[in-house]
PLY file of the C-alpha trace (Angstrom):
ply
format ascii 1.0
element vertex 303
property float x
property float y
property float z
element edge 302
property int vertex1
property int vertex2
end_header
54.21 -75.47 108.97
52.60 -72.24 110.10
49.19 -72.98 108.56
48.72 -75.96 110.89
48.12 -73.41 113.64
44.66 -72.93 112.12
43.83 -76.66 111.90
42.48 -78.54 114.96
43.72 -82.08 115.75
42.31 -84.94 113.67
40.36 -86.43 116.61
38.59 -83.07 116.99
37.70 -82.94 113.30
36.31 -86.48 113.42
34.14 -85.56 116.42
32.78 -82.50 114.59
31.98 -84.48 111.45
30.29 -87.35 113.28
28.19 -85.06 115.50
27.01 -82.98 112.53
26.15 -86.04 110.44
24.44 -88.01 113.22
22.92 -84.93 114.93
23.77 -86.51 118.28
26.71 -86.40 120.66
25.88 -89.84 122.09
25.66 -91.44 118.63
28.94 -89.81 117.63
30.54 -91.24 120.77
29.34 -94.76 119.89
30.65 -94.46 116.33
34.03 -93.13 117.47
34.21 -95.69 120.30
34.73 -93.06 123.01
32.61 -91.72 125.85
29.95 -89.06 125.37
31.84 -86.73 127.66
34.95 -87.20 125.51
33.04 -86.06 122.40
31.60 -83.08 124.29
35.11 -82.15 125.40
36.40 -82.36 121.81
33.56 -80.17 120.54
34.24 -77.59 123.24
37.92 -77.72 122.32
37.00 -77.10 118.67
34.75 -74.15 119.46
37.40 -72.60 121.70
40.03 -73.18 119.01
37.92 -71.63 116.22
36.28 -68.99 118.45
32.84 -69.78 116.98
29.85 -71.82 118.09
29.52 -74.90 115.88
26.56 -76.66 117.53
23.49 -75.99 119.60
23.92 -78.98 121.91
20.85 -78.13 123.95
18.50 -78.91 121.07
17.35 -82.43 120.20
18.51 -83.47 117.73
21.75 -81.51 117.99
21.57 -78.57 115.57
24.58 -77.38 113.58
24.88 -73.59 113.46
25.36 -71.68 110.21
29.07 -71.30 110.97
29.22 -74.99 111.83
27.65 -76.02 108.53
30.21 -74.03 106.57
33.07 -75.56 108.53
31.67 -79.10 108.30
31.24 -78.75 104.54
34.94 -77.93 104.12
35.89 -80.56 106.68
33.99 -83.35 104.91
35.61 -82.45 101.59
39.06 -82.58 103.18
38.43 -85.88 104.95
37.11 -87.36 101.71
40.35 -86.45 99.96
42.32 -88.13 102.75
40.11 -91.23 102.46
40.60 -91.44 98.71
44.33 -90.96 99.11
44.46 -93.84 101.57
42.51 -96.08 99.21
44.83 -95.18 96.35
47.90 -96.00 98.43
46.42 -99.31 99.55
45.56 -100.56 96.07
48.17 -98.61 94.10
47.30 -95.99 91.53
44.52 -97.72 89.62
44.63 -96.90 85.92
40.94 -97.74 85.75
39.75 -95.16 88.27
39.40 -91.41 88.47
38.22 -88.84 90.98
35.94 -85.95 90.07
34.88 -83.09 92.34
31.47 -81.48 91.99
29.19 -79.05 93.80
26.75 -81.15 95.83
23.62 -79.86 94.05
25.04 -80.52 90.59
26.32 -83.92 91.70
22.87 -84.99 92.90
20.68 -83.39 90.25
22.87 -83.36 87.13
25.93 -85.63 87.18
24.82 -88.70 89.14
21.69 -89.33 87.03
23.95 -89.52 83.97
26.65 -91.81 85.42
24.62 -94.96 84.75
25.16 -94.45 81.03
28.91 -94.05 81.53
29.15 -97.22 83.63
27.20 -99.17 81.02
29.73 -98.13 78.38
32.83 -98.37 80.60
32.09 -100.89 83.39
35.80 -101.30 84.13
36.24 -97.66 85.21
35.51 -96.57 88.79
34.38 -92.96 89.24
35.11 -91.58 92.73
33.43 -88.32 93.73
34.28 -85.48 96.12
31.39 -83.10 96.80
30.84 -79.95 98.84
28.08 -77.40 99.40
30.48 -74.51 98.88
34.15 -74.17 97.99
35.28 -77.27 96.10
38.83 -78.47 96.84
41.57 -77.57 94.39
42.47 -79.97 91.62
45.43 -82.12 92.60
47.07 -85.48 91.91
44.10 -87.15 93.58
41.34 -85.07 91.97
41.56 -85.52 88.23
38.58 -83.51 87.03
36.06 -81.04 88.39
32.52 -80.25 87.28
31.72 -76.79 88.62
29.80 -73.60 88.01
31.66 -70.47 86.95
33.00 -68.50 84.01
35.71 -70.94 82.92
38.59 -68.78 84.13
40.12 -70.77 87.01
43.84 -70.18 87.57
46.24 -72.77 86.09
43.32 -74.78 84.71
41.77 -75.56 81.36
37.99 -75.71 81.10
35.31 -76.76 78.62
31.73 -75.53 78.86
29.27 -78.37 79.43
26.07 -76.42 79.93
25.08 -72.76 79.68
22.85 -72.05 82.66
19.39 -70.56 82.27
17.28 -69.48 85.24
13.51 -69.41 85.80
11.28 -69.71 88.89
9.93 -73.19 89.64
7.47 -74.61 92.15
5.80 -77.92 92.88
2.26 -78.60 91.62
1.17 -78.97 95.27
2.39 -75.46 96.15
0.75 -73.94 93.07
-2.55 -75.70 93.78
-2.91 -74.02 97.17
-1.45 -70.62 96.24
-2.63 -67.59 94.26
-2.11 -67.78 90.50
1.18 -66.36 89.21
0.91 -64.59 85.87
3.57 -61.87 86.08
6.98 -61.57 87.72
5.71 -58.83 90.04
3.15 -61.20 91.56
5.97 -63.33 92.94
6.60 -60.69 95.62
3.39 -61.92 97.28
4.59 -65.54 97.37
6.86 -67.55 99.64
10.29 -67.45 97.99
13.07 -69.91 98.78
16.57 -68.46 99.06
19.98 -70.15 98.84
23.13 -68.50 100.17
25.57 -67.74 97.38
29.18 -67.28 98.47
30.08 -67.26 94.79
28.69 -63.97 93.44
28.35 -65.45 89.93
25.30 -67.30 91.28
21.94 -65.60 90.64
19.60 -64.68 93.50
16.07 -63.32 93.80
17.21 -59.71 94.14
19.03 -59.98 90.81
16.05 -61.73 89.23
13.61 -58.97 90.20
16.13 -56.31 89.19
16.33 -57.93 85.73
12.60 -57.23 85.30
12.89 -53.71 86.75
11.02 -54.59 89.92
12.19 -52.84 93.08
12.00 -54.85 96.32
12.76 -53.81 99.88
12.57 -57.24 101.49
11.61 -60.62 100.11
9.65 -63.20 102.11
10.67 -66.80 102.61
13.23 -69.02 104.32
16.97 -69.00 103.60
19.03 -72.16 103.10
22.79 -72.50 103.31
22.99 -74.44 100.03
21.19 -74.89 96.72
20.56 -78.61 97.23
18.44 -78.12 100.37
16.57 -75.24 98.76
15.61 -77.40 95.78
14.49 -80.19 98.10
12.26 -77.66 99.86
10.77 -76.64 96.50
10.06 -80.28 95.68
8.34 -80.61 99.06
6.01 -77.72 98.21
7.53 -75.22 100.63
7.71 -72.32 98.18
9.09 -71.02 94.88
12.77 -71.46 93.98
14.97 -70.08 91.25
15.40 -73.09 89.01
18.69 -73.65 87.18
18.71 -75.93 84.13
21.42 -78.08 85.72
19.40 -78.76 88.85
15.74 -78.42 87.84
15.24 -79.78 84.32
14.83 -83.45 85.26
12.18 -82.55 87.87
10.32 -80.39 85.36
10.32 -83.24 82.85
9.00 -85.60 85.53
6.23 -83.19 86.49
7.59 -82.72 90.01
8.30 -79.03 89.37
6.61 -76.48 87.11
8.31 -73.59 85.34
6.25 -70.47 86.08
7.27 -68.48 82.99
8.48 -69.28 79.48
11.08 -66.53 79.74
14.48 -67.59 81.10
17.46 -65.49 82.15
20.97 -66.35 80.96
23.23 -66.84 83.99
26.61 -65.15 84.19
28.33 -68.50 83.99
27.77 -72.17 83.27
28.74 -75.71 84.20
32.32 -76.45 83.17
34.55 -79.50 83.04
37.86 -78.40 84.56
41.31 -80.00 84.74
44.85 -78.90 85.58
46.74 -77.18 82.78
49.85 -78.95 81.45
49.21 -82.04 83.62
48.51 -85.24 81.65
45.24 -86.95 82.51
45.08 -90.66 83.24
43.47 -92.93 80.66
40.36 -93.23 82.83
40.09 -89.45 83.27
40.51 -88.90 79.52
37.76 -91.42 78.84
35.40 -89.76 81.31
36.14 -86.28 79.97
35.59 -87.45 76.37
32.25 -88.98 77.37
31.04 -85.79 79.13
32.02 -83.59 76.20
30.41 -85.97 73.69
27.21 -85.88 75.74
27.31 -82.09 75.49
27.89 -82.18 71.74
25.02 -84.63 71.29
22.71 -82.20 73.11
22.14 -84.60 76.03
23.59 -82.36 78.72
20.42 -80.36 79.31
0 1
1 2
2 3
3 4
4 5
5 6
6 7
7 8
8 9
9 10
10 11
11 12
12 13
13 14
14 15
15 16
16 17
17 18
18 19
19 20
20 21
21 22
22 23
23 24
24 25
25 26
26 27
27 28
28 29
29 30
30 31
31 32
32 33
33 34
34 35
35 36
36 37
37 38
38 39
39 40
40 41
41 42
42 43
43 44
44 45
45 46
46 47
47 48
48 49
49 50
50 51
51 52
52 53
53 54
54 55
55 56
56 57
57 58
58 59
59 60
60 61
61 62
62 63
63 64
64 65
65 66
66 67
67 68
68 69
69 70
70 71
71 72
72 73
73 74
74 75
75 76
76 77
77 78
78 79
79 80
80 81
81 82
82 83
83 84
84 85
85 86
86 87
87 88
88 89
89 90
90 91
91 92
92 93
93 94
94 95
95 96
96 97
97 98
98 99
99 100
100 101
101 102
102 103
103 104
104 105
105 106
106 107
107 108
108 109
109 110
110 111
111 112
112 113
113 114
114 115
115 116
116 117
117 118
118 119
119 120
120 121
121 122
122 123
123 124
124 125
125 126
126 127
127 128
128 129
129 130
130 131
131 132
132 133
133 134
134 135
135 136
136 137
137 138
138 139
139 140
140 141
141 142
142 143
143 144
144 145
145 146
146 147
147 148
148 149
149 150
150 151
151 152
152 153
153 154
154 155
155 156
156 157
157 158
158 159
159 160
160 161
161 162
162 163
163 164
164 165
165 166
166 167
167 168
168 169
169 170
170 171
171 172
172 173
173 174
174 175
175 176
176 177
177 178
178 179
179 180
180 181
181 182
182 183
183 184
184 185
185 186
186 187
187 188
188 189
189 190
190 191
191 192
192 193
193 194
194 195
195 196
196 197
197 198
198 199
199 200
200 201
201 202
202 203
203 204
204 205
205 206
206 207
207 208
208 209
209 210
210 211
211 212
212 213
213 214
214 215
215 216
216 217
217 218
218 219
219 220
220 221
221 222
222 223
223 224
224 225
225 226
226 227
227 228
228 229
229 230
230 231
231 232
232 233
233 234
234 235
235 236
236 237
237 238
238 239
239 240
240 241
241 242
242 243
243 244
244 245
245 246
246 247
247 248
248 249
249 250
250 251
251 252
252 253
253 254
254 255
255 256
256 257
257 258
258 259
259 260
260 261
261 262
262 263
263 264
264 265
265 266
266 267
267 268
268 269
269 270
270 271
271 272
272 273
273 274
274 275
275 276
276 277
277 278
278 279
279 280
280 281
281 282
282 283
283 284
284 285
285 286
286 287
287 288
288 289
289 290
290 291
291 292
292 293
293 294
294 295
295 296
296 297
297 298
298 299
299 300
300 301
301 302
């Protein structure tokens, strides 16, 4: 197949994944049961193959470049699908299991905290998860459902809205205690703002937020992160002010770990949807999970 010309060998992909996760060539070599020089050779082979630099191997720990993080994110999602497929083949298609894909931030901050309730009601059902920073894998025979942000218009899919997203700046009490008081949106231009890269243009960023209030900005201060999850963790650590989304910030606001700076919230151009393949019957387990998520929405427990 022609598209395999753009895919490196499996041993190369495993070396990339292990090095990125362990932040060490030597540790990756131990895990893969090969020599350190063999891992270095595989990484060089990958960078030559892709014509990009994936790692800064001179730093300690080994640092993954921006291009490397994007590639590793897609790589991990693909390897996870292969792992799940292998498990399914080994045990047979289990009627009491399902696989759901989810953006990593929503998985950590929205879906996972709610799974305990599902398992208490349906202890016999196993919920497997595939996550990614950006670009979730397509729904397939091995991915039954997807929880993702968008407008509900994915090709060849049906979708039900779980949560309409609202956006407002949030910061930790520790950051606010040591920073100037924020009373108006314009005053945020003097603060350290946390930015998350948005490959999906339906996501809302600081430029759009200030534009909504008619505030012109030339450049905005603050660090940039390659994903929403890391940005929110930085906000929790008191590193600056983040744009809080209901799906990823509400639980922290309720717990007092984050503070909403304004009562006013902006309606996002999209929401969190439950998505499945059109005209493809769901398994009993997937139907049960979907029914539970939608009932939680209807009961007002999704926010």
